[in-house]
KOLRONU-843580 format. One line per field, with one value per residue (C-alpha): x negated, y negated, z negated; residue in one letter; residue number from 1; chain. Coordinates in nm, 2 decimals. Example, Ala and Ser with C-alpha at 12.3 -4.5 7.8 and 13.67 -1.06 7.14 Angstrom:
residues 2
u <- (-1.23, -1.37)
v <- (0.45, 0.11)
w <- (-0.78, -0.71)
res <- (a, s)
n <- (1, 2)
chain <- (A, A)
***
This chain:
residues 245
u <- (0.72, 0.38, 0.38, 0.12, 0.15, 0.02, 0.01, -0.26, -0.14, -0.25, 0.06, 0.29, 0.12, 0.13, 0.50, 0.57, 0.35, 0.55, 0.88, 0.77, 0.66, 1.02, 1.16, 1.15, 1.01, 0.77, 0.39, 0.17, -0.13, -0.30, -0.30, -0.44, -0.49, -0.50, -0.41, -0.74, -0.76, -0.39, -0.48, -0.78, -0.57, -0.30, -0.55, -0.71, -0.41, -0.13, 0.15, 0.52, 0.62, 0.44, 0.56, 0.42, 0.40, 0.51, 0.28, -0.08, -0.41, -0.55, -0.32, 0.04, 0.26, 0.43, 0.10, -0.01, 0.32, 0.27, -0.08, 0.05, 0.30, 0.01, -0.07, 0.03, 0.27, 0.35, 0.49, 0.82, 0.78, 0.96, 0.87, 0.85, 0.89, 0.94, 1.27, 1.24, 1.57, 1.42, 1.26, 1.57, 1.80, 1.55, 1.53, 1.90, 1.97, 1.72, 1.82, 1.47, 1.42, 1.30, 1.30, 1.31, 1.05, 1.06, 1.16, 1.43, 1.42, 1.77, 1.69, 1.36, 1.51, 1.78, 1.53, 1.31, 1.60, 1.68, 1.32, 1.25, 1.01, 1.03, 0.97, 0.71, 0.97, 1.19, 0.90, 0.82, 1.18, 1.16, 0.83, 0.97, 1.29, 1.10, 0.86, 0.56, 0.28, 0.34, 0.06, -0.21, -0.57, -0.68, -0.57, -0.54, -0.68, -0.65, -0.96, -0.84, -0.64, -0.84, -0.73, -0.99, -0.93, -1.07, -1.08, -0.88, -1.16, -1.39, -1.15, -1.24, -0.94, -0.66, -0.61, -0.30, -0.30, 0.02, 0.10, -0.21, -0.39, -0.77, -0.90, -1.24, -1.42, -1.75, -1.86, -1.72, -1.36, -1.07, -0.72, -0.40, -0.04, 0.12, 0.29, 0.10, 0.41, 0.43, 0.06, 0.09, 0.38, 0.20, -0.14, -0.04, -0.18, -0.53, -0.49, -0.41, -0.21, -0.41, -0.24, 0.06, -0.19, -0.45, -0.46, -0.79, -0.90, -0.94, -1.26, -1.43, -1.36, -1.71, -1.60, -1.30, -1.43, -1.26, -1.35, -1.38, -1.03, -0.89, -0.84, -0.94, -1.13, -1.24, -1.58, -1.58, -1.84, -2.09, -1.99, -2.01, -1.70, -1.50, -1.12, -0.88, -0.63, -0.30, -0.16, 0.14, -0.07, -0.35, -0.18, -0.10, -0.45, -0.61, -0.39, -0.49, -0.86, -0.82, -0.64, -0.32, -0.09)
v <- (1.91, 1.87, 1.87, 1.76, 1.88, 1.65, 1.76, 1.76, 2.10, 2.40, 2.62, 2.34, 2.32, 2.70, 2.71, 2.45, 2.64, 2.96, 2.79, 2.61, 2.94, 3.06, 2.75, 2.74, 2.46, 2.32, 2.36, 2.30, 2.10, 2.05, 1.99, 1.73, 1.73, 1.36, 1.02, 0.94, 1.28, 1.23, 0.91, 1.07, 1.36, 1.14, 0.95, 1.27, 1.50, 1.25, 1.45, 1.39, 1.44, 1.42, 1.60, 1.38, 1.43, 1.12, 1.13, 1.21, 1.10, 0.78, 0.67, 0.75, 0.89, 0.56, 0.38, 0.64, 0.60, 0.22, 0.27, 0.53, 0.28, 0.07, 0.35, 0.26, 0.55, 0.63, 0.97, 1.02, 1.07, 1.31, 1.27, 1.57, 1.51, 1.70, 1.61, 1.24, 1.06, 0.72, 0.84, 1.03, 0.73, 0.51, 0.74, 0.78, 0.40, 0.32, 0.61, 0.75, 1.12, 1.33, 1.69, 1.80, 2.06, 2.35, 2.29, 2.52, 2.63, 2.50, 2.16, 2.15, 2.23, 1.97, 1.70, 1.78, 1.74, 1.40, 1.27, 0.91, 0.63, 0.43, 0.05, -0.10, -0.33, -0.03, 0.16, -0.13, -0.12, 0.25, 0.21, -0.06, 0.13, 0.46, 0.28, 0.37, 0.12, -0.05, -0.31, -0.16, -0.14, -0.12, -0.28, -0.06, -0.17, 0.03, 0.11, 0.29, 0.58, 0.58, 0.40, 0.21, 0.13, -0.20, -0.25, -0.56, -0.65, -0.69, -0.93, -1.30, -1.43, -1.37, -1.60, -1.58, -1.65, -1.59, -1.22, -1.09, -1.17, -1.17, -1.01, -1.15, -0.90, -0.80, -0.62, -0.84, -0.89, -0.70, -0.76, -0.63, -0.67, -0.79, -1.11, -1.36, -1.42, -1.05, -1.04, -1.35, -1.19, -0.86, -0.99, -1.29, -1.41, -1.30, -1.47, -1.84, -1.99, -2.29, -2.33, -2.19, -1.97, -1.91, -1.70, -1.68, -1.47, -1.71, -1.53, -1.61, -1.99, -2.14, -2.51, -2.73, -3.04, -3.36, -3.51, -3.88, -3.87, -3.73, -3.38, -3.09, -2.79, -2.47, -2.32, -1.94, -1.77, -1.54, -1.60, -1.98, -2.03, -2.35, -2.34, -2.63, -2.69, -2.83, -3.13, -2.92, -2.67, -2.90, -3.00, -2.64, -2.53, -2.81, -2.72, -2.35, -2.43, -2.65, -2.38, -2.58, -2.30)
w <- (1.42, 1.25, 0.87, 0.62, 0.26, -0.02, -0.38, -0.65, -0.78, -0.56, -0.66, -0.55, -0.21, -0.18, -0.25, 0.02, 0.26, 0.20, 0.25, 0.56, 0.71, 0.68, 0.86, 1.24, 1.45, 1.18, 1.20, 0.89, 1.02, 0.69, 0.32, 0.08, -0.29, -0.36, -0.21, -0.05, 0.12, 0.23, 0.41, 0.58, 0.70, 0.83, 1.04, 1.17, 1.22, 1.30, 1.14, 1.21, 0.85, 0.52, 0.21, -0.06, -0.43, -0.62, -0.93, -0.86, -1.02, -0.86, -0.58, -0.64, -0.37, -0.34, -0.28, -0.03, 0.16, 0.17, 0.32, 0.57, 0.70, 0.84, 1.10, 1.45, 1.46, 1.10, 1.00, 0.82, 0.44, 0.21, -0.16, -0.40, -0.77, -1.09, -1.26, -1.34, -1.37, -1.31, -0.98, -0.87, -0.93, -0.74, -0.44, -0.42, -0.46, -0.18, 0.04, 0.04, 0.11, -0.19, -0.31, -0.67, -0.78, -0.77, -0.41, -0.25, 0.11, 0.19, 0.04, 0.23, 0.56, 0.51, 0.41, 0.72, 0.95, 0.81, 0.75, 0.84, 0.79, 0.47, 0.47, 0.23, 0.07, -0.01, -0.15, -0.38, -0.51, -0.56, -0.76, -0.98, -1.06, -1.11, -1.34, -1.12, -1.08, -0.75, -0.75, -0.53, -0.63, -0.27, 0.05, 0.35, 0.69, 1.01, 1.20, 1.52, 1.38, 1.05, 0.74, 0.54, 0.17, 0.05, -0.33, -0.43, -0.67, -0.37, -0.19, -0.18, 0.01, 0.25, 0.55, 0.76, 1.13, 1.32, 1.30, 1.12, 0.79, 0.77, 0.45, 0.36, 0.13, -0.01, 0.30, 0.57, 0.70, 0.86, 0.98, 0.82, 0.92, 0.60, 0.49, 0.28, 0.07, -0.02, -0.10, -0.32, -0.51, -0.56, -0.67, -0.88, -1.11, -1.00, -0.66, -0.61, -0.32, -0.20, 0.14, 0.33, 0.51, 0.24, -0.08, -0.28, -0.57, -0.87, -0.99, -0.66, -0.67, -0.73, -0.69, -0.61, -0.43, -0.31, 0.02, 0.10, 0.25, -0.08, 0.06, -0.17, -0.06, -0.23, -0.21, -0.22, -0.45, -0.28, 0.08, 0.07, 0.28, 0.24, 0.25, 0.28, 0.00, 0.11, -0.07, -0.17, -0.36, -0.49, -0.82, -0.91, -0.83, -1.04, -1.33, -1.29, -1.28, -1.59, -1.78, -1.81, -1.68)
res <- (x, x, x, x, x, x, x, x, x, x, x, x, x, x, x, x, x, x, x, x, x, x, x, x, x, x, x, x, x, x, x, x, x, x, x, x, x, x, x, x, x, x, x, x, x, x, x, x, x, x, x, x, x, x, x, x, x, x, x, x, x, x, x, x, x, x, x, x, x, x, x, x, x, x, x, x, x, x, x, x, x, x, x, x, x, x, x, x, x, x, x, x, x, x, x, x, x, x, x, x, x, x, x, x, x, x, x, x, x, x, x, x, x, x, x, x, x, x, x, x, x, x, x, x, x, x, x, x, x, x, x, x, x, x, x, x, x, x, x, x, x, x, x, x, x, x, x, x, x, x, x, x, x, x, x, x, x, x, x, x, x, x, x, x, x, x, x, x, x, x, x, x, x, x, x, x, x, x, x, x, x, x, x, x, x, x, x, x, x, x, x, x, x, x, x, x, x, x, x, x, x, x, x, x, x, x, x, x, x, x, x, x, x, x, x, x, x, x, x, x, x, x, x, x, x, x, x, x, x, x, x, x, x, x, x, x, x, x, x, x, x, x, x, x, x)
n <- (1, 2, 3, 4, 5, 6, 7, 8, 9, 10, 11, 12, 13, 14, 15, 16, 17, 18, 19, 20, 21, 22, 23, 24, 25, 26, 27, 28, 29, 30, 31, 32, 33, 34, 35, 36, 37, 38, 39, 40, 41, 42, 43, 44, 45, 46, 47, 48, 49, 50, 51, 52, 53, 54, 55, 56, 57, 58, 59, 60, 61, 62, 63, 64, 65, 66, 67, 68, 69, 70, 71, 72, 73, 74, 75, 76, 77, 78, 79, 80, 81, 82, 83, 84, 85, 86, 87, 88, 89, 90, 91, 92, 93, 94, 95, 96, 97, 98, 99, 100, 101, 102, 103, 104, 105, 106, 107, 108, 109, 110, 111, 112, 113, 114, 115, 116, 117, 118, 119, 120, 121, 122, 123, 124, 125, 126, 127, 128, 129, 130, 131, 132, 133, 134, 135, 136, 137, 138, 139, 140, 141, 142, 143, 144, 145, 146, 147, 148, 149, 150, 151, 152, 153, 154, 155, 156, 157, 158, 159, 160, 161, 162, 163, 164, 165, 166, 167, 168, 169, 170, 171, 172, 173, 174, 175, 176, 177, 178, 179, 180, 181, 182, 183, 184, 185, 186, 187, 188, 189, 190, 191, 192, 193, 194, 195, 196, 197, 198, 199, 200, 201, 202, 203, 204, 205, 206, 207, 208, 209, 210, 211, 212, 213, 214, 215, 216, 217, 218, 219, 220, 221, 222, 223, 224, 225, 226, 227, 228, 229, 230, 231, 232, 233, 234, 235, 236, 237, 238, 239, 240, 241, 242, 243, 244, 245)
chain <- (A, A, A, A, A, A, A, A, A, A, A, A, A, A, A, A, A, A, A, A, A, A, A, A, A, A, A, A, A, A, A, A, A, A, A, A, A, A, A, A, A, A, A, A, A, A, A, A, A, A, A, A, A, A, A, A, A, A, A, A, A, A, A, A, A, A, A, A, A, A, A, A, A, A, A, A, A, A, A, A, A, A, A, A, A, A, A, A, A, A, A, A, A, A, A, A, A, A, A, A, A, A, A, A, A, A, A, A, A, A, A, A, A, A, A, A, A, A, A, A, A, A, A, A, A, A, A, A, A, A, A, A, A, A, A, A, A, A, A, A, A, A, A, A, A, A, A, A, A, A, A, A, A, A, A, A, A, A, A, A, A, A, A, A, A, A, A, A, A, A, A, A, A, A, A, A, A, A, A, A, A, A, A, A, A, A, A, A, A, A, A, A, A, A, A, A, A, A, A, A, A, A, A, A, A, A, A, A, A, A, A, A, A, A, A, A, A, A, A, A, A, A, A, A, A, A, A, A, A, A, A, A, A, A, A, A, A, A, A, A, A, A, A, A, A)
***
């Protein structure tokens, strides 16, 4: 099985490399020192398993794992962490694979044998219980086997259409396979639900207009797009714009 090692500390990566060299049937295909590099390596190398440090500068291991899950054939993930009771309790409660540092060979071999994928919803629960920031600063979109990170600050709106969600952002648009409900929960209160299929960044609302038929629409700043506001969401939107919430 092909293994990718991800840790921001070189000695920790070296220890894992030495231990893996002693375990049969596992090939180290690469290393990464931060979250962005980990995503790049996952796209390029397509590992079977990722040994992923939980707490890293920038993207946390939890956030990296959520992004990795968007790959067409995501690898299994095993988290590594220094002793942190909150994290340990969360991993055990959600049945998510983890290893305590310093990692022992026997524990590593056992974790590799039982490695599996982790669902995004379970990762969010782990992050909350472990007191790790779970709100993402980037949305991950798949481009072939590569993962592209889009800063949430650059996103104008999300528009759902059957299985996929269109992300309209500063440099164009892309598709992601996430639910609008989950996005609304994660990015509230910065994004406003204006329709069952539309979620817009409040700071990019340039105008709320009413048509002759009494229907409200939202004009999006910078791009000029016009989105329909459902009757169900119009009252809440108007209160929000007026600062009544």
